[in-house]
N, C-alpha and C positions, 0 to 999 in steps of 0.2 A: 213580296215581303210579308211577314205575318202581321196581322192587325192587333195581336195581343201577345202576351208573354207566355202563353201556354204551349206554343209550338217550339220544336227544336229539330236539330239534325244530329243523327247518331251515325257512327261508323258501324257497319254490319259486323257484329262480333258475337261469339258464343262462349259459353262456359261448359266444361265437361261434367261438372257436378257442383253442388252448392259450396261456395267458398273458394272455388278454383279461380285462377287468374283468367282474364278474358283473352280469347284468341281472335284477333281482328282480321277480317277478310280484306284483302287489298282492293282499293278503289271501288268499294260498294258502300252505299249509304242508305239509312232508313230515315224517312221524313215523317213526322207525326207529332202527337201530343207528348208533353213531358211525362204524363202518366202512361207508362207502357202497358198497363192493363186495359186501357181504353183504345179506341181507334178513331178513324181509320189510319192505316200505315201505308206509306208509299216506299217501295224499294227502288232505288236508283242505281242502275248498272250501266255505266257509260259505254262498255264494250258490247252490249247486246243490241239486237235489232229493236226489240221492245225495251227501251232503256228505262221506262217507268211502269212499274206494276203496282196496282193498288190492292190492299188486303183489308178485310174488316177489322182484324185485331191481330195480336201477336201470335195467337194460336193458329190462325189462318195462314200467317206467314210461315211459321215453323212447319205446318202441315205440308205446304207447297214445297219447302226445301227438303223435307224428308222423302218426298216422292222421287224415285229415280227418273232422270231425264235431264234435259238441257239446263234447267235452273240449278239443279244439284251439281251437275258437272262443272258449271262455271264457278259456283261457290267453292267447291272443293279445290278447283285448280288454283284459286287465288288465296287459299289459306297458306300460312307459313309452312315451309317444308318440314319443320320440326314437329308439327302437330297434325299434318294432313292425314297421316295414316290412322289417327284416332277417329276421323270423321268419314273416311272413304268406306265404300261398300257397306252401307247401312249404319255407319257410325253415328248418324244423327239420332237414330232410334235407340241404339245401345252403343255408346263409345267404346272403342277397342282399347281398353286400358290394361288388360290382363297381360302379365308376363311372369316368367319364373321368379324374377327378383321381387316384384311388388305385389305378387298375388296375395300374400298374407295381409298386407296393408289394405288392399282394396276390398278384401273380404269384410272389413269393418265398415265400408261405405255402402250406402244404398245404390243399387243399379237403377239409374234413371236416365231419361233421354237428355240430350244436349239442350241447353236453354239459351234464349236470346239474351245477350248481355245488355245491361242498362247503363250505357256510356253516352255522355253528351259531349259534343265537340265544343271546346272552349273558344271564346273570342271570335276570330274571323273564320266563319265556317267555309266561305267561298275560297279563301286562301288555303285552308286545309285541303279542300277538294282539288284545287289546282295542283298543289304539291303531290297529292296522291296520284294524279294523272302523270306527272313527271316521273315519279318513282316507278309507276307501272311501265312507262316507256323504256326506262333504263333497264328494268328487269327483263323486259321482252327482248331488248337488243342483245342480251347475252344468252344465246341459244345453247342450252345444255342438251345432254343426250338422254336424260331420264324421261320416262313416259309422261309424267305429269307436266314437265316443262314443254314437251312437244305438244301435249294437249292444249296448254295455254297458248302456244304459238299458233296452232291451227285455229283455235277459237278467235284469236286476235285477228288473223288474216281474214277471217270471215266477216268480222264486225268492225274492224278498225276504220273502214271508210266513214262509218258513223262518227267515230271519235275524231277523225280528221275534220269533219264539218263542225263538231262541237268545240274543239280546241282552238279553232281559228278566231274565236272571240278574244284570245290572248295574243293575237298576232300583231306585231309592229316592230320594226327595227331588228338588227342582227344580234345573235347570241351564238355561243359555241354549239356546233352541231356534230362534233367529232363522233359521238356514239352512233348516230344514224349514218354518217358517211362510212364508218367501219362496217355497219350492217349491210350497207349497199354494196361494198366490195365483196362481202361474203356471198351475197345474192348473185353478183356477176360471176363469181367463181363457180357457184352451183349451176348456173345456167350454162356456162361453157362446158362444164364437166358432163352435164346431162346430154348436151348436143354431141359431145365426143362419143359417149357411150350409146348413142342412138336410143335414148329412153324418152319417147314422146311425152308420156304422162309426167315424168319428173321435170322435163324441160318446161312443160306448160306451167306446172306449179312454181318452178323457179322464176319464170318470167313474171308471174303474178307477184311473187315476193319482191322481185327487183323493182317493179313499178311502185309497189306499196312503199318500199324503203326510200325510193327517190322522192315520193310525195312527202314522206315524213321528214326527209332531209330539208326539203323546201319549207315545210312547216316550221322546223326547228330554226331555220335561217331567220324566220320572222319573230321568234319569241324574244321578248324584251322586258326589262324591268325598269323602264323610265318612271321616275317617281311622279312626274307631272301627268303622264298619260296612261301608263300601264299598270296602275294599281287596280287590278281586276275586281277587287272587292268594292270599288266605288263606281264601277260601270255596270249598270243594271242591264241584264239580258232582256231582249224583247220577249213579249208574252208568248210568241209563237215558237220560240226556240225550245227544242226538246231537251231541256235540262232545267233543274229547279232554280228558282231565284234564291239568293242568299238570305238567310234569316238573321236578324239582329237580335242577339241573345243578351240579356243583362248579365254583366260579369259576376255579380254577387250570387246569382242562382245557378251558374254553370258549374258542372263538375269536371275536374281535371281527369284526363285519361291516366291510367297507371303508367308510370315511367317505363317499366319493363316491356310493355306491349304497345307503346305509342310509336307510330311510324316516325321517320326522320322529321326533324323540325323543319318548318317552312323557311324558305330563304328569307333572310332579314331584308326588309325594304323600308325606305323612307316614305312617309305619307305626305304628299304634296297637297295643293289645293284641289278641291273637288272639281273634276272636269265638267265643262259646260257641254251643251248639246253639240256645238261645233267640234270640240275636242273628241267627243264620242264618235261623231261621224268620220272624223279623220283618223280614227284609232287604227284602222287596218286598211291595207291596200285592196282587200277583198270587198265586194259589194254585198252587204247583208240586207239591203232594203227589201227584197222579196224572197229572202232565203227561208226555206222550210225543210226540216229533216224528213217530213212525210211527203208522199207524192201529191196529196190534195191540199188546197189552201186551208189555213186555220180559220177559225171564226173571225178573228181580227182581220186577217187578210181578205176574207170573203166580203166583209163590210167595206173594206177599201176598194175592192174590185167593183162593187156595185155602183160606185161613183163614176165608173168608166162606161157603164152600160148605156147604149143609145136606143132610142125608141123608134128608129127608122125601120120602115118595112123594106127590106132589101131582097124580097122574093123575086123582083123583076131584074135584079142585077145579073152580071155575067160571071159565072164561076170560072176560075182558072183551073184548067184540066191537066196541064203539063208543067214540068219545071219545078224548081224548089218552092214555088208559091202555090203549088197544087192544093186545092181545097179552099182557098181564099176567094172572096167575091168582090169584083169591081162594081161600084155603084156611084153614079154622079161624080166621077172624077176622084173618088177615094176608094180605099181598099178596106174590107171588113172581114172579120172572122166570127164564126158562130161556135161558141163553146158552151156546152151544157144548156143549149137552147137559148143562150143569151148572146146578143150582138155587140161586138166591140169594134171600134175603129182602130186600125193598125197603121204603123209607120214602118217603112222599109229602111233599115240601117245597113251599114257595111257588115256588121256582125250578125245580122239576122232580122227578125221581125219582132216589134215591140208594140204593146198596146199604147194608144194615144188618146188623150182626152179630146173629144170632138169640139168642145167649147173653148178649151185652152190647149192649143196644139203643142205648146212647150212642156206641158205636163205629161210625163210618160209613166206607164205602169210596168208590169212584169214582162219579161221576154216570153216568146212563144216557141214551141217546138212541134214538129209534125212527124208522122210516120210515112211509110211508103204509100199508104192508101189516101193520103191527104187529110187525115184526121188531126186537128190542131188541139193543143192543150197548153196549160201554163208551165213554163220552165222555171221551177222554183229552186234550181241548183245555185250553188255559189258561182259568182262571176267576178272577174277582175274589173276594178274601176277603170274606166276609160276604154273599155273594149277588149277584144282578144289580142293575142300577140301580134298577128299580122297588122292589125289596125294600129296598134301602138307603135310598132316599128316604123310603119309608113308615116305616122304622125311625127315621130321623133326625127325621121329623115327630113321631112318637110320643114320642121322647125329649125333643124340645123342648117338646111339650105337657105331658109329665109334669113336666119341670123348671119350666115356667111355672106349672103348678098348684101345685107345692110353694112357689114363690116368692110367689104370690098369698096362699097360706095363711100363709106366714111374715110377709108384709107386714101382714096382718090381725092376727096375733098380736102383732107388735111395736107396731102402732098402739094396740091395746087395753092392752098393758102400759105404753106411754108415757103414755097418758091417765090410767091409774090412778095412776101415780107423780106426774103433774102435779097431781092433786088433793091428794095427800099433801104435795107441795112447797108448794102454796098455803096449805094449812092450817098447815103448820109455819112458814111465813113470818109468818103472822098471830100465832102463838104467840110467835115470836121478837121481834116488835114490841111485845108486851104485857109490861110489867114484872111479873115474877113471881119473880125470883130463880133461875129455872131456864133462863135464856137459853142458858147453855153447853150444857146437856143438849139443848135444842131444836136448837141449831146442829149438834151431832154427828149428830142424827137427820136434819137437813136435808142435811148433807154426804153422809151415807150414801145417802139417796134420790137426791140429785143425781148422784152417781157412777153409780148404776144407771140413772137416766134418760138420762144422756149416753151410756152404753153402748148402750141401746136406740135412741137417736136416731141414733147412728153406724151401728148395724147396719141400721136402716131405710134410711138413705142408700145403703149398699152393696147392699141388697136391690133397691131401685128401679133402681139402676144395672145390676145383673145382669138384671133384667126387660127393661130397654131394650136390653141387648146381644142378647137373644133375639128380641124383637119390639118395634117402636117403641111407647113409652108415650105416650099423648096428653098434650100440653103438658108434655113431659118437662123441658125447661129451666126452665120456671116452677115446676114442682113441686120440682125439686132446689133452686132458689133459695130457695123458701119453707122447705124443710127446713133448709138451711144457715143462713138468717136466724134461724129459731127457735132453733137450737142456739147461734148466736153471741150472741143476746140473753140466753139463759140463762147463758152463760159470763160475760158482763159483770155480770150480777146476782150470780153466785157470787163474782166477783172483788171486787165491792163488799163483800160479807159478809166475805171474808177480810181486806180492808183494815181493816174495823171491828174484827175480832178482833185484828189485829196492833197496832192503836192501843192496845188494852187491855193489851198486854204491858208489864211494868215497864221493860224495857231492850232495845234493838236496836243493832246495829252502826252503824245509820244515824243514830242520835240524837246530839245534841251532848253529852248527859250521859254517853254511853258513852265518848266520847273523853276526858272528864275522869277518869272512874273507871278507864279503862285506864291512863292516865298514873300514877295513884296505885298501881294494882296492880303495874305494872312496877317502880316504885320499891321496893315491898314485896318483890318477888322478889329485888332486890339485897340486901335485909336478911334473906334466907332465909325469907320468909313467903309461902307460896303460896296461902293461903286466899282473899284478895281476888280473885286471878286465877282461881282455880277457880270461884268464884261467878259471875264474868263469863262464863266458858265455859258454865256451865249455862244462863244466860240466853240466850246465843247459840244453844245447841242447841234451845231451845224456839222461838226466832224462826225458825231454819232450817226447822223442820217446816212452819210456815205459809207461809214464803217459797217453799219448794219447790212447794207446791200452787199458789200464785199464779203462779209462774214457768211451771209446766206449763200452767195455764189460759191464760196469755198467749200461749204458742205455739199453742194451739188456736184462740185468738181471731184470730191472724194468718192461720191457715189458713181460718177461717170468713170473714174479710173478703175474702180473695183469691177464694174460691169464690163468695161472694155478689156480688162485683163483676163477674162474667162477664156479667151482664145488668143493664140499668138498674133501679135500685131503685124500686119503686112508691111513690107519694107517701104512701100510707096505711101504709107499713111503719114499724114502731117504730124501725127503724134508718135511716130516711130522713135525719134530721138529722145522724147520724154520718157518713154517706157523702157529705154535702155538704161536709165539711171537707177541705181540701187535704192535711192531715197525718194522715189517718186511718190510714196505715200506720205511724205512730209510736206509736199507742195501746198502752199497757201494755208497751212495750219497756223501760220503766224498771225493770221487775221483774228483768230480766237483770242490770242494774247493781247493784241492791240485793242480789240473791242472791249475786252475785259477791263483793261486799264482805264479806258475812257468811262466805262459804266461805273467803275468803282468810285471815280471822282464825282460823277454826276449824282450817284445815289447819296453821297455825303452832302449834307448842308452845313458848311463850315460856319455859317452865320448863326446857327442855332445855339440856344442857351437853355439852361435849366433842364438838362436831361436827367431822367431818373436812372437808377442803377442798370436796369435792363437796356435802356437806350444807349447809355454810355458804354456798356460792354459791346454792343453791336457797332457803335461808332469806332471804338478802338480796334475792333476786329477788322473792320474794313479799311481803316486808315493806316495801311502798312503796305510795304512793297514786297512782302514775302510771296504773294500769289503771282505777281508779275515775274519776280525772279525765278520762281519755280517753273512758270510757263516757258520762259526762255531757256532755262536749263534743260527742260524736258525736250525741247525741239533741238537743242544743241547736241544731246547725247545720241550717238550712233552705236548700236549694238553689233558686235562682230564676234564670230566664232573664235573660241579660245581665249577671249578677253573678258569673260563673265566672272564676276566675283560677288561676294556677299554685299559689297557696297552698292552694287547696282540694284539688288533687291531692296535694300534699305532706302535707296533713292526713290524708287517707284512707290514703295509703301508710304514714304513721307509725302509724296505728291498726292496720292489718293486720299490720305488722311486730311491734308490741307483742303482739297476740293470738297470733301464731304463736310468738313466744318464750315466752309464758306456757304455751301448749299443750305445747311441747317440754319445759319444766320439769316440768309435771304428769305427762306420760307417762314421763319419766325417773324421777320419784319413785315412780311405780307399780311400775316394774320394780325399783327400788332397795329398796323395802320397809323404809325406815329407821324405827327406833323413835322418832326425834326429830320425827316429823310424824304428824298424825292422817290416816292414809292412806285411811280410809273415806270421806272427803269429796272426795277427788281426782276420782273419776268425775263427781260432781255439778258440780264446778268446771269440768271440761272441757265439760259440757253447757251451762253458763251462758255460757262463752266463745263457743261455736259460733254462736249466732244473732247475737251482736254482730259477729263477724268476717264472717259471711255478709252482714249488712246493710251493713257497711263496704265489702265488695267490690261489692255492688249499687250503692251510692251512688257509688263510685269509677268504675265502668263508665259510669254516667250522666254523670258529670263529663267523663270522657274522650270519650265519644261526643258530648256537646254541644260540647266544645272542638275536637275534631278535625273534626267535620262542619261546624261554622260557619266553619272556616278553609279549607275546600275549596270551590272554585268548581264542581267537577264532580260531587261526591258530597254529597248532602244526606241527612239522617236519613230512614230509611224505616220504615214500620210493621213491628213485629216483636215480639221478646221485651220483657218489662217494662223491662229495662235500656236499651232503645232509645226508650222513651217520652219525649216532650218534657218539659222542665222547666216548672213553672208560671211565668207571667209575674211580673216583679218588682212587688210592691206594698208600699209602705212605710206602715205604720200610724202614725197620729199619736200621739206619746207613747210609742211602743213602744221598749224598750231596744235600743240598737245592738249587734249582735253583731260580734265581731272574731276572725279567725283569726291566731294569733301563734305564734312559736317561742321556746321557753324557752332558758335558758343550758345546759340538759341536752340540747339538740337535739330536744326533744319539741314537736310541733305540737299546739296545743290551740285550743279555741273558748271564748270568754268574753263577758261583758257588760261594756261600757265604763262605768266610773263617771263620774258627773257631776263635773267638776273643781271644787274649792273655790278661792276666792280666795287662801286662805292657802297652798295646795299645788297648783301647776299641773301636777304630775307626772301623766302619764297612767297610770291603773291599770285593770286588767281583772280581774274576778271570775269564777272558774269556778263556775257555779251548777247545782245538780241540777235536772233537768227534772220532778221529782216534787213537791217541797215548796218549790222556789225558795230553798232554804237555800244559803248560801255555803259552798263546799267549800274553796277556796283562792284566793289573790290574787297578782297579779304586777304588777311595775312595769317600765316600759320602761327599758332600760339604754342606755349610750352607743353600743353597737355594734348597736343596733336589735334586740337580743335581750332577752327579758323574764326578770327574776329574781324568784324567789318571795319574798314578804314576809310572808305569813300561811299557816300550815298547821295545821289542827286535829288532824292525826295526831301523837300524842306520839312523841318521840324514843325509840328503843330502845337500851338500853345494849349494849355489846359482849357477845356470847355468851360465857359463862364456859367456860374450858378449864382443867381441873385437871391438875396434874402427874401423870404416869403412871409406874409402875414399869417396869423392863425386862421383867418377865414379862407385864405388861398390854400393853405395846407389841408384844411378840412374838406375843401372842394376836391383837392387831389386825392385825399383818402377815400372819399365816396366814389370817385371815378375808378380808383384801383380796386376797391372792394367789389364794385360792380363787374369787374373783368375776371374775377377769380374763377367762377364756375365755368365761364366760356374758355378761359385759358386751360383749365384742366381737361375739358372735353376736346379742345383742339390738339393738345399735346397727346392725349390718348389716341386720337385719330392718326397723328403723325407717327406715333410709336408703332403702328401696325405695318408701316412700310419702311421704317428706318432700320438701318443696320449698325447704328452707332449708339449703343446704350448710354454712354457718358454724355452725349449731346442732349439726350432726352432729359436727363437729370439736370443738366446745366440750364436748359431753357426755363424750367420751373425754379431753379435756384436763383437766377437773376431776377425773375419776377418776385420771388420772396424777398430779395434784397431791396427791391423798390419799396415794398411795404415796410420793411424794417427802417429804411432811411427816412421815410415820411413820418413814421411813428417817433423816431429819434428827434427829428426837428420839432415835432409838436411838443415833446417832453421838454426840450430846451426852452421853448417859449413859455410853457407852464411854470418852469422853475425860475424864470428870469425875474430879477428884482432890481429896483433902482428908481430914481426920480423920472427917468425917461421912459419907463415901462408903463404902458397903460394897464391899470388894474382890471382883472377879469372877474365877472360875477360868478356866483356859485353855479348858476345854470350853464354858463359858458364852459366852466371847468368840467362840469359833469358831462356835457356833450363831447368835449375834447377827450376826456379820459375814456369814454365809451368807444370812441373811434379808435383810440390807441389800442384798447383791448382787442377790438375786432381785427385791427391790422396785425397784431402779434399772433393772434389765434390763427388767422388765415395764412400768415407767413409759415407757421409750423405745419399747417395743412399742406401747403404747396411743396415744402421740402419733403414731407413724408410721401406725398404722391409721386414726386420725382424719383425718390429712392425706390418706391414700389414698382414704378414703370421700368426703371433701369434693371431691377432684378428680374422682373417678368420677361423683359426683352432678351436678357442674357440667356435665360433658360429656353427661350424659343429659337435662338440662333445656334448654329454649329459651334462647338466648343473651342475656346482658346484659353491658354494658360493664364493670360492676364485677366480675363473675365472670371475664371475660377478663383483666382487670387482675390478678386473683389468680393465674390460671394463668400469666401472663407473668412475674410475680414469682417463681413456683416453677419457672420454666424448663421449663414443660410445653407451651408452644405457641410458634410463630413466626408472624409476620404478614408477608405479602408483598403488594405492590401489583401488580394485574393490568393491565398495559398502560396506555394513556392514557385520558383522559376521553372518554366516548362520548356523542354527541348522542342525546337521547331523544325519542320521539314522544309525542303526547298534548297536553293543553291547556297544560301548563307549559313545554314546549319547552326544557328545561334540559339540563345535561350531568351525567353520572354518572361518578365515579371508584370503581372496585371494588377491594376488598382481600379477601384470603383468609386465614382463621385456620386454621393447620394444626397437627396434633399433631406430636410429634417424629419419628414414623415416616412423615411426609409425607401423612397422611390429611387431607383437607379436612373441617373441622368446621363452620365457619360462614363467612358472607360479610358484609362491611360495605360499604354503599353511601353515598357522599357526593354530594350534589346541589349543583351550582353554576349560577349564572345565565349564565356565559360560560365558554368553554374556557380562558381565561387568568386567571380570578379567583384571588385568593390562596388558598392551601390552607386557611387558617383562616376564609375567608369563605364557608363552605358554608351553604346555605339549609336543609338538612335532612340528617340522618345517622341511619342505623338499621342494625341487624343483621338478617341473614336466615339461615334454614336452607336446606339444599339444595332442599327441596320448595317453598320460597317465594322462591327466589332471583330469579325473574323476575316477581314480583308486586309491585305498588306497595302502599304502606302503606294507601291508601284502599281498594284492592281487598281487602286483608286485613281491614280493618275491616268492609267490606260483607259478607263471608262469615263473620264471627265468629259462632259459635253459642252462646256462653255468656259470662258475666261474666269468667271466667278467661282466655278467648281475648282479649277486649278489653284486659284489664290486661296480659297478656303482650306484646301488640303494642306497647302504649305503652312498656313497660319495655325494649323493644329499641332505644329512642332512645339516641343517643350525645351526651353533653355535650361542650362545647368543651374542658374541662380534660382529660377522658379521651381525646378525639380527638387532642389535641396530644401527650399522653403515649404513646399506643399506635399511632396510625396515620399522622399527618401527616408524620412524619419518615422513614417507610419508603420505600425506593427500589423501583423496578419490577424484576421478575424478567426 
């Protein structure tokens, strides 16, 4: 690197006459002072044997270039094709500018030699040089038939081995190598053709080209642009590398190259942290530690070699006269080499001979090489880290062998351990089934042994998988299926034991008795008696322990069923009957609903009082049976082919929305850390919600896929992910209860069982029934507007949460506490918004926090305005403090609302478009909608017409597009056959094409949600005029 700002790097470039544009020579550079009239100058030519040539000044450089010979040929060969003829054949002395057309013009110009252009590379000089290398390689890969290109190719084949060594500084990681692979194929074709035509010379040259192209393909395989490691401008080249170090040029003094003559811009790259020494050493798989482009050691390398010289007199040693070590000398049990009259101790390695430090045997120097006469010298060529291919292959084989041996031993150990625990489980099961009064103790032992057995079983599955990754295991799929089937069967057994244990509990949240006792306990809370309620909570805590275990096992069962289903189940398998059932994927999912109901009740602290607005909102959100009703409805509904309707999509959309809202409430309570909730159960509640929501998303995607695919004539469902699997054919069982999807007066979509109508009451009634015990949860009756009203609810009514009157001092303390949370609340909500997919929930979180501030300010204002004999008078200071807190509460309330709205708008613009979200943005005056031209006829099987609209932000940026399909160009605006929103990336893709390439359930759901209803179409789009 330069020590001052007087040095620079220039591309080698010439001008034909004063004032002419510069003609840049490809991949050649001039290093020297900024003042071009002074010297010295160094010409850097990466493709030449002598890549660095020094000249006293610019005149000396130009004089050398004007002389016919290798230097001039190489310079001319790498000039642009459009100007090469001006410089060739003596053009540097007198440029060949004359022609019939421009002879008159040139007669006015003085005839002068070509001059060196004064251009300076701006910014990152090393990046510019690297990109020039790449451009040169691309140019050479396209062999043309003109003589100048052939001359470039010949020169390149002669000197490119030097370039190969130089460019390996940029090696690490894969990058596209198509150009060099293509060139390799050309070389192979040339080689075969030359052999066929019996042209030995051509064959020889083509083989050389083939080897060179193969090496370049391997080199290109290693090129990488990793930001953290491969920013070559931040990796300093060793001092002995035959290429210049990059110069740091001040940006303010650098001159920009003319746009017309500047080579292609460098590939854009991100700048990561400066790599440390370890990163630089790990930068390439090649070993550069003793590399030198010249046959002799550099000054720096010579100094390092001197540290290996030994002073021993080995003249009395025994020379080795035959074999690969011929020329070396054995002396006192060690082997030595004499190079340039200096003695070095050497070590014999599998890949050859390497210099060894006599005092520190682990310290090694460069490798050595010898000729047939036994003359030894330093081998300064590039080498692979870890040795040559044979050694590395042998090492890899040995490592695989050792790893496989360890895994085989681990498999045997796990099998032995698992069998021993199986014997204990069998014995314990027998003891549990024998009445003895110690069943609870035996169950604890069984549970402990089962936990350890399942750990061993899972470890065994992972071990077999690792073995198969190293080398194919015979009958691997069948073996894995047997292991998973065994684990799944044991899980079902453990689940049965847990159910029996739970039945013995005196009370659970799922039982009808609990609902009755809860109603009594709530009434007692109103009478200031908490004891009955606290007793119920203790019962729930005991039930929660068992239900948590059952829930965890249910999740493992689902995984086991999925893994076991990958192959057909053998008939003799204990799980054969289970897998014949169509609804096997519903097994034990009821535990998520049971566990969720218990956790909902445990999270709520019904004895709490004086909740603020935010806490009260969360309390009311959790104190409802809508989530449990939805869970049971979800598990009740069975999808069958030919029975899919819009109501099924509405049902699953409603379920997902409910679960997302409950998740948001729980996550907000976790950050709130309110003393009015049992926060320790919130993570478990989130865990119980997750599988129910995932299952709802899976089922929704199946419904959408079935609905959309069956409505298309051109696109049918294709084999793929589980959500694309066909639904089972419709089968109606005789006497089976009829299920119905219905919408309540609260706009909730549920699934229930239709009651048989009685002669006395013909009203249609639907019961929501749990899928576990078939117990009725709630009942609904059809109303006049085809919505269903609730007529029976087993959940007791909860009285209004008590709020005691607070003194001004207490309110001031609350105000200080709320104000202290404002900044943290904003930061937490911003972090939550990064992963949320519900914009309205983000706004509501801050809205309820804002309401808490408003309520506290209102109560303080009431106390300040109070008058009467019973009111304690306030001093001026007290009123001033209170008014100051009120002002801060009101100000921060406005701030929270504004931030909530801003986050909602920002999240909407980041998410895929929906008509409802665009409606909100339009209401907030955040977007404008314009119609783009007239309807366009579309190709494809539908042969319809499309009207396009653009949704723009207020700054004119296009956010999304809306496409309305019509059967004719003059159809009424509201008579569209389909309407959907598109992102920029999907603007020209049909909905069916998007469904076909959907890779997940969320993709399918999002595509469906892009549809536009008639009501929103008329409100947002159809009245818009063209631009």
